[in-house]
C-alpha positions, 0 to 999 in steps of 0.5 A, a space after each residue: 697805418 699809411 700805405 708804404 708808398 706814402 711813407 716812402 714819399 714822406 721820407 724823401 720829402 723830409 730828407 730833401 728838406 733837411 738837406 736844403 736847410 742843413 746843407 749836404 755833407 761834402 764827400 772826403 777827397 779820394 786821395 787823402 794824404 796825411 800831413 807827413 806825406 805831403 811834399 815840403 814846399 821850400 824855396 830854392 836857395 841861391 847861396 851857392 858860393 863859387 868854387 875855386 881851384 887849388 891854384 887860386 887857393 895857393 895865390 889867395 892865402 900865400 901858400 905853395 902848390 906842389 904838383 906831382 906829374 909822375 905817371 906811376 905810383 911806387 909799386 910797394 910802400 917804403 919800408 919802415 926802419 926801426 932803430 
């Protein structure tokens, strides 16, 4: 049987030949993410409509705007009268 140093050298040479022919396997990435964990790539939408206030709505659609300028609300709700 061959001495152990010769066997070690033969193994090193054999594996180096295999790596040259077949290529070395790449290591997996350190931080592997599953597809559901990746951020979703979307483009920002510029379809936002311009907001209009209640005065413009009343003018555009022919409505009436009723504004209450009272400072205080009534203290108690009005009582219902049942007939």
